[in-house]
C-alpha positions as CSV (number, residue, x, y, z in Angstrom):
1,M,116.8,158.4,138.7
2,S,117.8,160.6,141.3
3,E,121.2,159.9,141.0
4,S,121.5,161.1,137.4
5,K,120.0,164.3,138.6
6,T,122.6,164.6,141.3
7,D,125.4,163.7,138.5
8,T,124.2,166.0,135.9
9,S,123.4,169.1,138.2
10,P,126.5,170.8,138.7
11,Q,127.0,170.1,134.5
12,D,123.9,172.4,134.3
13,T,124.7,174.6,136.8
14,S,128.1,175.6,135.0
15,Q,126.0,175.8,131.8
16,W,123.6,177.9,133.3
17,H,126.5,180.2,134.3
18,Y,128.4,179.9,130.9
19,R,125.3,181.0,128.8
20,F,124.3,183.7,131.6
21,R,128.1,185.3,130.8
22,I,127.9,185.2,127.6
23,G,124.6,186.6,127.2
24,L,125.8,189.8,129.9
25,K,128.3,190.2,126.9
26,L,126.2,189.9,124.0
27,M,124.2,192.3,125.7
28,L,127.3,195.0,126.5
29,G,128.7,194.3,122.9
30,T,125.1,195.4,121.8
31,G,124.7,198.2,123.5
32,A,128.6,199.6,122.5
33,F,126.9,199.4,118.9
34,L,124.0,200.9,119.2
35,L,125.4,204.0,121.0
36,L,127.8,203.9,118.1
37,L,125.5,204.2,115.7
38,S,123.5,207.3,117.1
39,G,126.6,208.8,117.7
40,Q,127.1,208.6,121.7
41,Y,130.9,208.2,120.9
42,Q,132.0,208.6,124.4
43,A,129.2,206.4,125.9
44,A,129.9,203.3,123.2
45,A,133.8,203.5,124.3
46,E,133.2,203.5,127.8
47,T,130.5,200.4,127.1
48,T,133.7,199.0,125.0
49,I,135.9,199.2,128.2
50,I,133.1,197.9,130.5
51,L,133.2,194.8,128.4
52,Y,136.5,194.5,128.5
53,L,136.6,194.5,132.3
54,T,133.7,191.6,132.6
55,L,136.8,189.4,131.0
56,M,139.0,190.2,134.0
57,P,137.6,187.4,136.8
58,M,138.6,185.1,133.8
59,R,142.1,186.3,133.0
60,V,142.8,186.5,137.2
61,S,141.5,183.1,137.5
62,A,143.8,182.1,135.1
63,H,146.6,183.6,135.6
64,F,146.6,182.7,139.0
65,S,145.2,179.0,137.9
66,V,142.4,179.1,140.5
67,K,139.6,177.9,139.7
68,M,136.6,179.6,140.6
69,P,133.1,178.8,141.7
70,P,131.0,179.9,138.3
71,E,129.0,182.1,140.9
72,F,131.8,184.4,141.8
73,D,132.2,185.4,138.5
74,A,128.9,185.7,137.6
75,L,128.1,188.1,140.5
76,A,131.3,190.3,139.6
77,I,129.8,190.3,136.0
78,I,126.7,191.9,137.2
79,F,128.1,194.0,139.6
80,I,130.4,195.8,136.7
81,C,127.6,195.8,134.3
82,M,125.5,197.6,136.7
83,S,127.7,199.9,137.8
84,L,129.0,201.1,134.8
85,F,127.1,200.3,132.5
86,M,123.5,200.6,134.2
87,G,124.5,203.4,136.3
88,E,127.0,205.8,134.8
89,V,126.5,204.9,131.0
90,L,122.2,204.7,131.4
91,D,122.5,207.2,134.1
92,F,120.9,205.0,136.4
93,Y,122.7,207.0,139.4
94,N,120.5,210.3,138.6
95,R,117.4,208.1,137.3
96,Y,116.8,206.4,140.8
97,W,118.4,207.3,144.0
98,W,118.3,204.2,145.0
99,W,120.8,202.8,142.6
100,D,123.7,204.0,144.4
101,V,122.4,202.6,148.0
102,V,121.7,199.1,146.3
103,L,125.9,199.4,144.4
104,H,127.4,200.3,147.5
105,T,126.0,197.9,149.1
106,G,127.1,195.6,146.9
107,S,130.0,196.2,146.7
108,G,130.7,196.0,150.4
109,F,129.6,192.6,149.8
110,L,131.6,191.4,146.9
111,L,135.1,193.2,148.4
112,G,133.9,191.2,152.1
113,I,134.4,188.6,150.1
114,A,137.2,189.4,148.0
115,G,138.9,189.9,150.8
116,F,137.7,186.5,153.2
117,V,138.7,184.5,149.8
118,L,142.3,186.2,149.7
119,V,143.5,185.5,153.2
120,Y,141.7,182.1,153.3
121,V,143.4,181.0,150.2
122,L,147.2,182.7,151.6
123,N,145.8,180.7,155.1
124,G,145.3,177.6,152.9
125,N,148.5,177.2,151.3
126,D,151.7,174.9,152.7
127,N,153.8,177.1,150.3
128,I,152.9,180.4,152.5
129,Q,153.7,181.0,155.8
130,F,150.3,182.0,157.3
131,D,148.5,180.4,160.1
132,L,146.2,183.2,161.1
133,S,143.4,182.7,163.4
134,T,140.0,182.8,162.9
135,G,139.0,186.0,163.9
136,F,141.8,187.9,162.0
137,I,140.7,186.4,158.8
138,S,137.3,187.6,159.4
139,L,138.6,191.2,160.2
140,F,140.7,191.5,157.1
141,A,138.1,190.8,155.1
142,F,135.9,193.5,156.8
143,M,138.7,196.1,156.5
144,F,139.7,195.2,153.0
145,A,136.1,196.0,151.8
146,M,136.1,199.4,153.6
147,G,139.7,200.0,152.7
148,M,138.7,199.7,149.2
149,G,135.8,201.4,149.8
150,A,137.6,204.4,150.9
151,I,139.9,204.1,148.1
152,W,137.1,204.9,145.6
153,E,135.7,207.7,147.2
154,I,138.8,209.2,147.2
155,F,138.6,208.5,143.2
156,E,135.4,209.6,143.3
157,F,136.2,213.4,145.1
158,T,139.4,213.3,143.0
159,M,137.7,212.7,139.6
160,D,134.8,215.9,140.4
161,S,138.3,218.0,141.5
162,L,140.1,217.6,138.8
163,F,137.3,217.4,135.9
164,G,134.2,218.7,137.1
165,M,132.4,215.3,137.2
166,N,129.6,214.5,139.4
167,M,130.4,211.1,141.2
168,Q,129.8,212.3,144.5
169,K,126.1,213.6,144.0
170,S,125.5,215.1,147.1
171,G,129.1,215.4,148.6
172,L,129.7,214.8,151.8
173,V,126.3,213.0,152.6
174,D,127.1,210.6,149.6
175,T,130.4,210.0,150.6
176,M,129.0,209.3,154.2
177,W,126.4,207.1,153.2
178,D,128.3,205.1,150.3
179,L,130.8,204.7,153.4
180,I,127.6,203.5,155.8
181,V,126.3,201.0,153.4
182,D,130.0,199.8,152.8
183,F,130.1,199.1,155.7
184,M,127.0,196.9,156.3
185,G,127.8,194.8,153.1
186,A,131.3,194.1,154.8
187,L,130.1,193.3,158.0
188,A,127.6,190.5,156.8
189,V,130.5,188.7,154.9
190,S,132.2,189.1,158.0
191,I,130.2,187.7,160.0
192,M,128.9,184.4,157.7
193,G,132.8,184.3,157.2
194,Y,133.7,183.5,160.6
195,S,130.6,181.7,161.3
196,F,132.0,178.9,158.3
197,L,135.4,178.8,160.0
198,R,134.2,178.4,163.4
199,T,131.6,175.3,162.7
200,T,131.6,172.2,160.4
201,E,128.3,172.9,158.7
202,S,127.5,175.0,155.3
203,D,124.6,177.1,156.3
204,S,124.8,180.2,153.9
205,F,125.5,180.3,150.5
206,L,128.7,182.0,151.1
207,E,129.9,178.8,152.8
208,R,128.4,176.9,150.4
209,W,130.6,178.6,147.4
210,I,133.5,178.4,149.7
211,D,133.4,175.0,149.6
212,K,133.2,174.7,146.1
213,L,136.4,176.7,145.7
214,V,138.2,174.5,148.2
215,A,137.2,171.5,146.0
216,S,137.9,172.9,143.1
217,N,141.4,173.8,143.8
218,P,142.8,170.8,146.1
219,A,146.3,171.7,145.0
220,I,146.0,175.3,147.0
221,F,144.1,173.9,149.7
222,N,146.6,171.5,151.0
223,K,146.2,172.1,155.2
224,H,142.4,173.3,154.9
225,K,141.1,173.5,158.5
226,R,137.7,174.6,159.5
227,H,138.5,174.9,163.2
228,Q,140.8,177.4,163.9
229,E,141.5,179.3,167.4
């Protein structure tokens, strides 16, 4: 009885994530249609673009022939919906003061994961001459997240300056708090990633997700090493 549950649980998890992704995309499609009917053409166009962006994780995965764990895909879609659809289209950034803080903390977290996975993939492939230390991989993940966060702040400043938007809200104060919470999210991922590389136990969700990534792509991780100096 217990073996059958163990055998079917990964499939059940994948089906749950598949339904979840479809549900969010249906929500965005319905939202775009309702906005169009109500005459909010700009918001409808923005929502349609956001719907297209939710397909990007799947397209990137197919382009690079990498099987991504469903958790990565689900997190990316959730973040896109929360930041662009709920934040910009539904105006949550102005309606809830804490929305921007939550989203920037999450962006630092997700970008840290992306940077860590990127360099981890390169370091685990014999076809690429990388042999990076544990500390450097963690540092790269942290700097990748902070760099992307800084680029986003430049984008916000550019949009406000050229098009009269209000993406920065309170200006310098908003920018600095965004970078601070980006720092916190990136640091958390870097610490968990460092722990993952230095130990053989999977104690955090990041470690379990990376283990899934490695198991799903044996051809890529042909020199998988957990202990690096």
